[in-house]
Jmol script that loads the backbone (N, CA, C; Angstrom):
load data "model"
ATOM      1  N   ASN A   1    -100.866  43.776  83.737  1.00  0.00           N
ATOM      2  CA  ASN A   1     -99.276  43.169  82.683  1.00  0.00           C
ATOM      3  C   ASN A   1     -98.949  44.051  81.806  1.00  0.00           C
ATOM      4  N   ASP A   2     -97.889  44.329  81.373  1.00  0.00           N
ATOM      5  CA  ASP A   2     -97.506  45.228  80.312  1.00  0.00           C
ATOM      6  C   ASP A   2     -96.959  44.179  79.242  1.00  0.00           C
ATOM      7  N   GLY A   3     -96.709  42.992  79.571  1.00  0.00           N
ATOM      8  CA  GLY A   3     -96.163  42.060  78.500  1.00  0.00           C
ATOM      9  C   GLY A   3     -94.768  41.862  78.480  1.00  0.00           C
ATOM     10  N   ASN A   4     -94.180  42.933  79.091  1.00  0.00           N
ATOM     11  CA  ASN A   4     -92.951  43.144  79.084  1.00  0.00           C
ATOM     12  C   ASN A   4     -92.093  41.994  80.176  1.00  0.00           C
ATOM     13  N   PRO A   5     -91.160  40.869  79.664  1.00  0.00           N
ATOM     14  CA  PRO A   5     -90.623  40.198  80.750  1.00  0.00           C
ATOM     15  C   PRO A   5     -89.707  40.706  81.707  1.00  0.00           C
ATOM     16  N   CYS A   6     -89.356  42.171  81.433  1.00  0.00           N
ATOM     17  CA  CYS A   6     -88.127  42.503  82.403  1.00  0.00           C
ATOM     18  C   CYS A   6     -88.601  43.569  82.991  1.00  0.00           C
ATOM     19  N   THR A   7     -90.235  43.365  83.378  1.00  0.00           N
ATOM     20  CA  THR A   7     -90.824  44.381  84.459  1.00  0.00           C
ATOM     21  C   THR A   7     -91.568  43.539  85.217  1.00  0.00           C
ATOM     22  N   ALA A   8     -91.493  43.872  86.742  1.00  0.00           N
ATOM     23  CA  ALA A   8     -92.480  43.309  87.675  1.00  0.00           C
ATOM     24  C   ALA A   8     -93.599  44.174  87.785  1.00  0.00           C
ATOM     25  N   ASP A   9     -94.725  43.395  87.498  1.00  0.00           N
ATOM     26  CA  ASP A   9     -96.030  44.459  87.204  1.00  0.00           C
ATOM     27  C   ASP A   9     -96.736  44.291  88.756  1.00  0.00           C
ATOM     28  N   SER A  10     -97.582  45.477  89.338  1.00  0.00           N
ATOM     29  CA  SER A  10     -97.972  45.438  90.428  1.00  0.00           C
ATOM     30  C   SER A  10     -98.882  46.507  90.095  1.00  0.00           C
ATOM     31  N   CYS A  11     -99.730  46.718  91.496  1.00  0.00           N
ATOM     32  CA  CYS A  11    -100.584  47.974  91.607  1.00  0.00           C
ATOM     33  C   CYS A  11    -100.479  48.457  92.755  1.00  0.00           C
ATOM     34  N   ASN A  12    -100.241  49.633  92.875  1.00  0.00           N
ATOM     35  CA  ASN A  12    -100.218  50.420  94.098  1.00  0.00           C
ATOM     36  C   ASN A  12    -101.484  51.128  94.127  1.00  0.00           C
ATOM     37  N   PRO A  13    -102.535  50.669  95.503  1.00  0.00           N
ATOM     38  CA  PRO A  13    -103.709  51.311  95.723  1.00  0.00           C
ATOM     39  C   PRO A  13    -103.459  52.951  95.512  1.00  0.00           C
ATOM     40  N   ALA A  14    -102.249  53.835  96.069  1.00  0.00           N
ATOM     41  CA  ALA A  14    -102.178  55.130  95.932  1.00  0.00           C
ATOM     42  C   ALA A  14    -102.167  55.705  94.712  1.00  0.00           C
ATOM     43  N   THR A  15    -100.996  55.142  93.898  1.00  0.00           N
ATOM     44  CA  THR A  15    -100.853  55.559  92.738  1.00  0.00           C
ATOM     45  C   THR A  15    -101.178  54.858  91.320  1.00  0.00           C
ATOM     46  N   GLY A  16    -101.719  53.667  91.654  1.00  0.00           N
ATOM     47  CA  GLY A  16    -102.099  52.707  90.104  1.00  0.00           C
ATOM     48  C   GLY A  16    -101.070  51.533  89.943  1.00  0.00           C
ATOM     49  N   VAL A  17    -101.002  51.226  88.778  1.00  0.00           N
ATOM     50  CA  VAL A  17    -100.312  50.321  88.172  1.00  0.00           C
ATOM     51  C   VAL A  17     -98.748  50.850  88.163  1.00  0.00           C
ATOM     52  N   VAL A  18     -98.117  49.576  88.328  1.00  0.00           N
ATOM     53  CA  VAL A  18     -96.302  50.364  88.628  1.00  0.00           C
ATOM     54  C   VAL A  18     -95.637  48.901  87.641  1.00  0.00           C
ATOM     55  N   HIS A  19     -94.900  49.420  86.960  1.00  0.00           N
ATOM     56  CA  HIS A  19     -94.137  48.472  85.994  1.00  0.00           C
ATOM     57  C   HIS A  19     -92.381  48.575  86.383  1.00  0.00           C
ATOM     58  N   SER A  20     -92.408  47.940  87.235  1.00  0.00           N
ATOM     59  CA  SER A  20     -90.772  47.952  87.937  1.00  0.00           C
ATOM     60  C   SER A  20     -89.687  47.294  87.251  1.00  0.00           C
ATOM     61  N   PRO A  21     -88.724  47.449  86.936  1.00  0.00           N
ATOM     62  CA  PRO A  21     -87.495  46.801  86.144  1.00  0.00           C
ATOM     63  C   PRO A  21     -87.086  45.615  87.099  1.00  0.00           C
ATOM     64  N   VAL A  22     -86.844  44.538  86.404  1.00  0.00           N
ATOM     65  CA  VAL A  22     -86.274  43.135  87.024  1.00  0.00           C
ATOM     66  C   VAL A  22     -84.762  43.384  87.092  1.00  0.00           C
ATOM     67  N   ALA A  23     -84.168  42.626  87.634  1.00  0.00           N
ATOM     68  CA  ALA A  23     -82.653  42.580  88.221  1.00  0.00           C
ATOM     69  C   ALA A  23     -81.778  42.325  86.805  1.00  0.00           C
ATOM     70  N   ALA A  24     -80.864  42.995  86.545  1.00  0.00           N
ATOM     71  CA  ALA A  24     -80.030  42.879  85.367  1.00  0.00           C
ATOM     72  C   ALA A  24     -79.704  41.412  85.323  1.00  0.00           C
ATOM     73  N   GLY A  25     -79.659  40.682  84.297  1.00  0.00           N
ATOM     74  CA  GLY A  25     -78.963  39.202  83.942  1.00  0.00           C
ATOM     75  C   GLY A  25     -80.644  38.433  84.206  1.00  0.00           C
ATOM     76  N   THR A  26     -81.573  38.625  84.273  1.00  0.00           N
ATOM     77  CA  THR A  26     -82.702  38.166  84.812  1.00  0.00           C
ATOM     78  C   THR A  26     -83.215  37.820  83.254  1.00  0.00           C
ATOM     79  N   SER A  27     -83.067  36.417  83.014  1.00  0.00           N
ATOM     80  CA  SER A  27     -83.625  35.684  81.850  1.00  0.00           C
ATOM     81  C   SER A  27     -84.903  36.379  81.127  1.00  0.00           C
ATOM     82  N   CYS A  28     -84.970  36.356  79.636  1.00  0.00           N
ATOM     83  CA  CYS A  28     -86.346  37.044  79.128  1.00  0.00           C
ATOM     84  C   CYS A  28     -85.866  36.221  77.564  1.00  0.00           C
ATOM     85  N   SER A  29     -87.255  36.661  77.027  1.00  0.00           N
ATOM     86  CA  SER A  29     -87.076  35.864  75.613  1.00  0.00           C
ATOM     87  C   SER A  29     -87.878  37.049  74.957  1.00  0.00           C
ATOM     88  N   ASP A  30     -87.349  37.330  73.619  1.00  0.00           N
ATOM     89  CA  ASP A  30     -87.950  38.054  72.557  1.00  0.00           C
ATOM     90  C   ASP A  30     -88.713  37.267  71.599  1.00  0.00           C
ATOM     91  N   GLY A  31     -88.784  36.138  71.697  1.00  0.00           N
ATOM     92  CA  GLY A  31     -89.252  35.295  70.795  1.00  0.00           C
ATOM     93  C   GLY A  31     -88.515  34.774  69.587  1.00  0.00           C
ATOM     94  N   ASN A  32     -87.546  35.058  69.528  1.00  0.00           N
ATOM     95  CA  ASN A  32     -86.433  34.999  68.338  1.00  0.00           C
ATOM     96  C   ASN A  32     -85.079  34.182  69.028  1.00  0.00           C
ATOM     97  N   ALA A  33     -85.021  32.584  68.469  1.00  0.00           N
ATOM     98  CA  ALA A  33     -84.294  31.815  68.883  1.00  0.00           C
ATOM     99  C   ALA A  33     -82.652  32.562  68.182  1.00  0.00           C
ATOM    100  N   ALA A  34     -82.715  33.117  67.318  1.00  0.00           N
ATOM    101  CA  ALA A  34     -81.359  33.393  67.015  1.00  0.00           C
ATOM    102  C   ALA A  34     -80.555  34.340  67.485  1.00  0.00           C
ATOM    103  N   ASN A  35     -81.208  35.092  68.419  1.00  0.00           N
ATOM    104  CA  ASN A  35     -80.649  35.974  69.141  1.00  0.00           C
ATOM    105  C   ASN A  35     -80.118  35.604  70.384  1.00  0.00           C
ATOM    106  N   GLY A  36     -79.833  34.201  70.635  1.00  0.00           N
ATOM    107  CA  GLY A  36     -79.342  33.617  71.651  1.00  0.00           C
ATOM    108  C   GLY A  36     -80.185  33.686  72.824  1.00  0.00           C
ATOM    109  N   LEU A  37     -79.376  33.521  74.111  1.00  0.00           N
ATOM    110  CA  LEU A  37     -79.964  33.471  75.660  1.00  0.00           C
ATOM    111  C   LEU A  37     -80.258  35.191  75.912  1.00  0.00           C
ATOM    112  N   GLU A  38     -81.563  35.915  76.042  1.00  0.00           N
ATOM    113  CA  GLU A  38     -81.824  37.095  76.244  1.00  0.00           C
ATOM    114  C   GLU A  38     -81.644  37.259  77.414  1.00  0.00           C
ATOM    115  N   THR A  39     -81.504  38.411  78.184  1.00  0.00           N
ATOM    116  CA  THR A  39     -81.230  38.824  79.580  1.00  0.00           C
ATOM    117  C   THR A  39     -81.837  40.392  79.514  1.00  0.00           C
ATOM    118  N   CYS A  40     -82.272  40.700  80.992  1.00  0.00           N
ATOM    119  CA  CYS A  40     -82.856  41.817  81.431  1.00  0.00           C
ATOM    120  C   CYS A  40     -81.639  42.732  81.379  1.00  0.00           C
ATOM    121  N   ASP A  41     -81.678  43.976  81.097  1.00  0.00           N
ATOM    122  CA  ASP A  41     -80.619  45.068  81.234  1.00  0.00           C
ATOM    123  C   ASP A  41     -80.696  45.592  82.495  1.00  0.00           C
ATOM    124  N   GLY A  42     -81.913  45.345  83.074  1.00  0.00           N
ATOM    125  CA  GLY A  42     -81.897  46.352  84.658  1.00  0.00           C
ATOM    126  C   GLY A  42     -82.985  47.455  84.543  1.00  0.00           C
ATOM    127  N   ALA A  43     -83.105  47.769  83.005  1.00  0.00           N
ATOM    128  CA  ALA A  43     -83.757  49.223  83.296  1.00  0.00           C
ATOM    129  C   ALA A  43     -85.167  48.749  82.288  1.00  0.00           C
ATOM    130  N   GLY A  44     -85.554  47.459  82.240  1.00  0.00           N
ATOM    131  CA  GLY A  44     -86.814  46.927  81.773  1.00  0.00           C
ATOM    132  C   GLY A  44     -86.704  46.677  80.061  1.00  0.00           C
ATOM    133  N   VAL A  45     -85.276  46.342  79.790  1.00  0.00           N
ATOM    134  CA  VAL A  45     -85.068  46.201  78.251  1.00  0.00           C
ATOM    135  C   VAL A  45     -84.566  44.707  78.135  1.00  0.00           C
ATOM    136  N   CYS A  46     -85.411  43.736  77.392  1.00  0.00           N
ATOM    137  CA  CYS A  46     -84.756  42.804  77.359  1.00  0.00           C
ATOM    138  C   CYS A  46     -83.425  42.676  76.027  1.00  0.00           C
ATOM    139  N   LYS A  47     -82.141  42.418  76.144  1.00  0.00           N
ATOM    140  CA  LYS A  47     -81.328  42.254  75.527  1.00  0.00           C
ATOM    141  C   LYS A  47     -80.710  41.170  74.562  1.00  0.00           C
ATOM    142  N   PRO A  48     -80.415  41.157  73.364  1.00  0.00           N
ATOM    143  CA  PRO A  48     -79.935  39.750  72.924  1.00  0.00           C
ATOM    144  C   PRO A  48     -78.806  39.143  73.465  1.00  0.00           C
ATOM    145  N   GLY A  49     -78.753  37.580  73.336  1.00  0.00           N
ATOM    146  CA  GLY A  49     -77.262  37.466  74.010  1.00  0.00           C
ATOM    147  C   GLY A  49     -76.376  37.423  72.939  1.00  0.00           C
ATOM    148  N   THR A  50     -75.165  36.079  72.684  1.00  0.00           N
ATOM    149  CA  THR A  50     -74.607  35.424  71.893  1.00  0.00           C
ATOM    150  C   THR A  50     -75.387  34.872  70.944  1.00  0.00           C
ATOM    151  N   PRO A  51     -75.509  34.961  69.405  1.00  0.00           N
ATOM    152  CA  PRO A  51     -76.241  34.274  68.464  1.00  0.00           C
ATOM    153  C   PRO A  51     -75.635  32.645  68.861  1.00  0.00           C
ATOM    154  N   PRO A  52     -76.271  31.583  68.787  1.00  0.00           N
ATOM    155  CA  PRO A  52     -75.776  30.631  68.437  1.00  0.00           C
ATOM    156  C   PRO A  52     -75.118  30.075  67.283  1.00  0.00           C
ATOM    157  N   ASP A  53     -74.184  29.069  67.303  1.00  0.00           N
ATOM    158  CA  ASP A  53     -73.168  28.793  66.373  1.00  0.00           C
ATOM    159  C   ASP A  53     -73.942  27.776  65.281  1.00  0.00           C
ATOM    160  N   PRO A  54     -74.422  27.796  64.243  1.00  0.00           N
ATOM    161  CA  PRO A  54     -75.152  26.412  63.616  1.00  0.00           C
ATOM    162  C   PRO A  54     -74.341  25.557  62.870  1.00  0.00           C
ATOM    163  N   ASP A  55     -73.050  25.970  62.537  1.00  0.00           N
ATOM    164  CA  ASP A  55     -71.975  24.840  62.287  1.00  0.00           C
ATOM    165  C   ASP A  55     -71.989  23.584  63.031  1.00  0.00           C
ATOM    166  N   ASP A  56     -72.151  22.735  62.677  1.00  0.00           N
ATOM    167  CA  ASP A  56     -72.269  21.488  63.069  1.00  0.00           C
ATOM    168  C   ASP A  56     -71.104  20.663  62.499  1.00  0.00           C
ATOM    169  N   HIS A  57     -70.201  21.334  61.573  1.00  0.00           N
ATOM    170  CA  HIS A  57     -69.175  20.626  60.835  1.00  0.00           C
ATOM    171  C   HIS A  57     -68.937  19.561  60.264  1.00  0.00           C
ATOM    172  N   ASN A  58     -69.918  19.336  59.651  1.00  0.00           N
ATOM    173  CA  ASN A  58     -70.600  18.386  58.608  1.00  0.00           C
ATOM    174  C   ASN A  58     -70.665  19.140  57.356  1.00  0.00           C
ATOM    175  N   PRO A  59     -69.657  18.531  56.619  1.00  0.00           N
ATOM    176  CA  PRO A  59     -69.584  19.329  55.236  1.00  0.00           C
ATOM    177  C   PRO A  59     -70.830  18.792  54.602  1.00  0.00           C
ATOM    178  N   CYS A  60     -71.637  18.022  54.646  1.00  0.00           N
ATOM    179  CA  CYS A  60     -72.893  17.499  54.098  1.00  0.00           C
ATOM    180  C   CYS A  60     -73.871  17.865  54.337  1.00  0.00           C
ATOM    181  N   THR A  61     -74.115  19.139  55.527  1.00  0.00           N
ATOM    182  CA  THR A  61     -75.320  19.519  55.648  1.00  0.00           C
ATOM    183  C   THR A  61     -75.158  21.278  55.512  1.00  0.00           C
ATOM    184  N   LEU A  62     -76.500  21.657  55.182  1.00  0.00           N
ATOM    185  CA  LEU A  62     -76.631  23.315  54.938  1.00  0.00           C
ATOM    186  C   LEU A  62     -77.189  23.814  56.403  1.00  0.00           C
ATOM    187  N   ASP A  63     -76.266  24.497  57.231  1.00  0.00           N
ATOM    188  CA  ASP A  63     -76.384  24.932  58.462  1.00  0.00           C
ATOM    189  C   ASP A  63     -77.255  26.326  58.472  1.00  0.00           C
ATOM    190  N   THR A  64     -77.922  26.657  59.150  1.00  0.00           N
ATOM    191  CA  THR A  64     -79.082  27.851  59.159  1.00  0.00           C
ATOM    192  C   THR A  64     -79.365  27.931  60.795  1.00  0.00           C
ATOM    193  N   CYS A  65     -79.525  29.405  60.543  1.00  0.00           N
ATOM    194  CA  CYS A  65     -79.888  29.998  62.027  1.00  0.00           C
ATOM    195  C   CYS A  65     -81.044  31.038  61.925  1.00  0.00           C
ATOM    196  N   ASP A  66     -82.561  30.753  62.023  1.00  0.00           N
ATOM    197  CA  ASP A  66     -83.506  31.846  61.939  1.00  0.00           C
ATOM    198  C   ASP A  66     -84.304  31.982  63.354  1.00  0.00           C
ATOM    199  N   HIS A  67     -85.026  32.618  63.370  1.00  0.00           N
ATOM    200  CA  HIS A  67     -86.110  32.992  64.656  1.00  0.00           C
ATOM    201  C   HIS A  67     -86.477  31.570  65.133  1.00  0.00           C
ATOM    202  N   HIS A  68     -86.622  30.374  64.870  1.00  0.00           N
ATOM    203  CA  HIS A  68     -86.962  29.283  65.032  1.00  0.00           C
ATOM    204  C   HIS A  68     -85.729  28.310  65.571  1.00  0.00           C
ATOM    205  N   GLY A  69     -84.465  28.757  65.225  1.00  0.00           N
ATOM    206  CA  GLY A  69     -83.686  28.304  66.274  1.00  0.00           C
ATOM    207  C   GLY A  69     -82.345  27.694  64.848  1.00  0.00           C
ATOM    208  N   VAL A  70     -81.391  26.857  65.331  1.00  0.00           N
ATOM    209  CA  VAL A  70     -80.354  25.951  64.375  1.00  0.00           C
ATOM    210  C   VAL A  70     -81.229  25.186  63.600  1.00  0.00           C
ATOM    211  N   GLY A  71     -80.558  24.999  62.135  1.00  0.00           N
ATOM    212  CA  GLY A  71     -81.305  23.728  61.673  1.00  0.00           C
ATOM    213  C   GLY A  71     -80.104  23.195  60.449  1.00  0.00           C
ATOM    214  N   HIS A  72     -80.050  21.725  60.333  1.00  0.00           N
ATOM    215  CA  HIS A  72     -79.133  21.530  59.350  1.00  0.00           C
ATOM    216  C   HIS A  72     -79.706  20.378  58.432  1.00  0.00           C
ATOM    217  N   ALA A  73     -80.040  21.165  57.093  1.00  0.00           N
ATOM    218  CA  ALA A  73     -80.620  20.173  56.044  1.00  0.00           C
ATOM    219  C   ALA A  73     -79.579  19.605  55.565  1.00  0.00           C
ATOM    220  N   TYR A  74     -79.703  18.289  54.458  1.00  0.00           N
ATOM    221  CA  TYR A  74     -78.839  17.539  53.936  1.00  0.00           C
ATOM    222  C   TYR A  74     -78.579  18.495  52.771  1.00  0.00           C
ATOM    223  N   ALA A  75     -77.350  18.420  52.320  1.00  0.00           N
ATOM    224  CA  ALA A  75     -76.783  19.302  50.844  1.00  0.00           C
ATOM    225  C   ALA A  75     -77.161  18.269  49.891  1.00  0.00           C
ATOM    226  N   PRO A  76     -77.493  18.618  48.750  1.00  0.00           N
ATOM    227  CA  PRO A  76     -77.589  17.924  47.846  1.00  0.00           C
ATOM    228  C   PRO A  76     -76.720  16.685  47.573  1.00  0.00           C
ATOM    229  N   VAL A  77     -77.376  15.691  46.957  1.00  0.00           N
ATOM    230  CA  VAL A  77     -76.575  14.556  46.836  1.00  0.00           C
ATOM    231  C   VAL A  77     -75.298  14.901  45.678  1.00  0.00           C
ATOM    232  N   GLY A  78     -74.251  14.278  45.859  1.00  0.00           N
ATOM    233  CA  GLY A  78     -73.269  14.501  45.030  1.00  0.00           C
ATOM    234  C   GLY A  78     -72.357  16.074  45.548  1.00  0.00           C
ATOM    235  N   THR A  79     -72.856  16.681  46.466  1.00  0.00           N
ATOM    236  CA  THR A  79     -71.918  18.031  46.566  1.00  0.00           C
ATOM    237  C   THR A  79     -70.453  17.156  47.433  1.00  0.00           C
ATOM    238  N   SER A  80     -69.454  17.794  46.544  1.00  0.00           N
ATOM    239  CA  SER A  80     -68.143  17.519  47.029  1.00  0.00           C
ATOM    240  C   SER A  80     -68.048  17.864  48.593  1.00  0.00           C
ATOM    241  N   CYS A  81     -67.457  16.845  49.452  1.00  0.00           N
ATOM    242  CA  CYS A  81     -66.972  16.832  50.561  1.00  0.00           C
ATOM    243  C   CYS A  81     -65.504  16.347  50.968  1.00  0.00           C
ATOM    244  N   SER A  82     -65.011  16.381  52.343  1.00  0.00           N
ATOM    245  CA  SER A  82     -63.621  15.706  52.305  1.00  0.00           C
ATOM    246  C   SER A  82     -63.877  15.126  53.840  1.00  0.00           C
ATOM    247  N   ASP A  83     -63.200  13.709  53.363  1.00  0.00           N
ATOM    248  CA  ASP A  83     -63.290  13.044  55.042  1.00  0.00           C
ATOM    249  C   ASP A  83     -61.734  13.010  55.636  1.00  0.00           C
ATOM    250  N   GLY A  84     -61.031  14.123  54.757  1.00  0.00           N
ATOM    251  CA  GLY A  84     -59.586  14.071  55.418  1.00  0.00           C
ATOM    252  C   GLY A  84     -58.314  13.126  55.002  1.00  0.00           C
ATOM    253  N   ASN A  85     -59.049  12.075  54.200  1.00  0.00           N
ATOM    254  CA  ASN A  85     -58.242  11.200  53.801  1.00  0.00           C
ATOM    255  C   ASN A  85     -58.197  10.943  52.299  1.00  0.00           C
ATOM    256  N   ALA A  86     -56.925  11.734  51.860  1.00  0.00           N
ATOM    257  CA  ALA A  86     -56.699  11.977  50.208  1.00  0.00           C
ATOM    258  C   ALA A  86     -56.237  10.621  49.634  1.00  0.00           C
ATOM    259  N   CYS A  87     -56.504   9.259  50.198  1.00  0.00           N
ATOM    260  CA  CYS A  87     -56.375   7.901  49.622  1.00  0.00           C
ATOM    261  C   CYS A  87     -57.533   7.611  48.959  1.00  0.00           C
ATOM    262  N   ASN A  88     -58.331   7.879  49.744  1.00  0.00           N
ATOM    263  CA  ASN A  88     -59.931   6.809  49.282  1.00  0.00           C
ATOM    264  C   ASN A  88     -60.745   7.863  48.032  1.00  0.00           C
ATOM    265  N   GLY A  89     -59.951   8.821  47.044  1.00  0.00           N
ATOM    266  CA  GLY A  89     -60.761   8.938  46.226  1.00  0.00           C
ATOM    267  C   GLY A  89     -61.457  10.521  46.348  1.00  0.00           C
ATOM    268  N   THR A  90     -62.208  11.095  45.314  1.00  0.00           N
ATOM    269  CA  THR A  90     -62.962  12.228  45.891  1.00  0.00           C
ATOM    270  C   THR A  90     -64.444  11.651  46.526  1.00  0.00           C
ATOM    271  N   GLU A  91     -64.553  12.600  47.465  1.00  0.00           N
ATOM    272  CA  GLU A  91     -65.824  12.059  48.586  1.00  0.00           C
ATOM    273  C   GLU A  91     -66.897  13.075  47.859  1.00  0.00           C
ATOM    274  N   ALA A  92     -68.254  12.742  47.931  1.00  0.00           N
ATOM    275  CA  ALA A  92     -69.058  13.210  47.810  1.00  0.00           C
ATOM    276  C   ALA A  92     -70.371  12.871  48.835  1.00  0.00           C
ATOM    277  N   CYS A  93     -71.327  13.778  49.275  1.00  0.00           N
ATOM    278  CA  CYS A  93     -72.381  13.683  50.049  1.00  0.00           C
ATOM    279  C   CYS A  93     -73.595  12.816  49.451  1.00  0.00           C
ATOM    280  N   ASN A  94     -74.079  11.981  50.598  1.00  0.00           N
ATOM    281  CA  ASN A  94     -75.116  11.086  49.813  1.00  0.00           C
ATOM    282  C   ASN A  94     -76.519  11.631  50.296  1.00  0.00           C
ATOM    283  N   ALA A  95     -77.610  10.957  50.224  1.00  0.00           N
ATOM    284  CA  ALA A  95     -78.710  11.783  50.597  1.00  0.00           C
ATOM    285  C   ALA A  95     -79.349  11.922  52.095  1.00  0.00           C
ATOM    286  N   THR A  96     -78.340  11.150  52.803  1.00  0.00           N
ATOM    287  CA  THR A  96     -78.546  11.339  54.307  1.00  0.00           C
ATOM    288  C   THR A  96     -77.630  12.039  55.066  1.00  0.00           C
ATOM    289  N   GLY A  97     -77.007  12.807  54.239  1.00  0.00           N
ATOM    290  CA  GLY A  97     -76.021  13.878  55.474  1.00  0.00           C
ATOM    291  C   GLY A  97     -74.575  13.381  55.354  1.00  0.00           C
ATOM    292  N   GLN A  98     -74.183  12.275  54.637  1.00  0.00           N
ATOM    293  CA  GLN A  98     -72.862  11.446  55.075  1.00  0.00           C
ATOM    294  C   GLN A  98     -71.879  11.836  53.859  1.00  0.00           C
ATOM    295  N   CYS A  99     -70.491  12.082  54.002  1.00  0.00           N
ATOM    296  CA  CYS A  99     -69.818  12.227  53.513  1.00  0.00           C
ATOM    297  C   CYS A  99     -69.055  10.841  53.026  1.00  0.00           C
ATOM    298  N   LEU A 100     -69.393  10.082  51.609  1.00  0.00           N
ATOM    299  CA  LEU A 100     -68.882   9.050  51.107  1.00  0.00           C
ATOM    300  C   LEU A 100     -67.499   9.003  50.397  1.00  0.00           C
ATOM    301  N   PRO A 101     -66.809   7.572  50.624  1.00  0.00           N
ATOM    302  CA  PRO A 101     -65.447   7.850  49.645  1.00  0.00           C
ATOM    303  C   PRO A 101     -65.588   7.498  48.630  1.00  0.00           C
ATOM    304  N   GLY A 102     -64.616   7.987  47.359  1.00  0.00           N
ATOM    305  CA  GLY A 102     -64.685   7.920  46.222  1.00  0.00           C
ATOM    306  C   GLY A 102     -64.010   6.769  45.874  1.00  0.00           C
ATOM    307  N   THR A 103     -63.990   6.525  44.696  1.00  0.00           N
ATOM    308  CA  THR A 103     -62.767   5.558  44.163  1.00  0.00           C
ATOM    309  C   THR A 103     -61.416   5.807  44.460  1.00  0.00           C
ATOM    310  N   PRO A 104     -60.741   5.174  44.963  1.00  0.00           N
ATOM    311  CA  PRO A 104     -59.309   5.312  45.378  1.00  0.00           C
ATOM    312  C   PRO A 104     -58.558   5.822  43.786  1.00  0.00           C
ATOM    313  N   PRO A 105     -57.472   6.714  44.279  1.00  0.00           N
ATOM    314  CA  PRO A 105     -56.603   6.786  42.544  1.00  0.00           C
ATOM    315  C   PRO A 105     -56.002   5.951  42.214  1.00  0.00           C
TER     316      PRO A 105
END
end "model"
wireframe off; spacefill off
backbone 0.3
color backbone group
């Protein structure tokens, strides 16, 4: 076993250990969730996919993507946000990631 997910490992009694590339498009992983869904290239290399979009479209979360995956931490209390309604005052984020209306003008 060469530890490469993009090779099929075997042993030929006449020639010894063989590491044959698997078909292009075979799923693999490089251990980094920020690389998206990786696939083998047909030549024994695991290629990164399209990185995931971490944006949850919530102005009250801080969106991240790292080797562990996508994360959404709450923005600090009082962070300015908008609920799309200009008639309910200046909105701000609360401690649980919600955009709350302010005092109407």
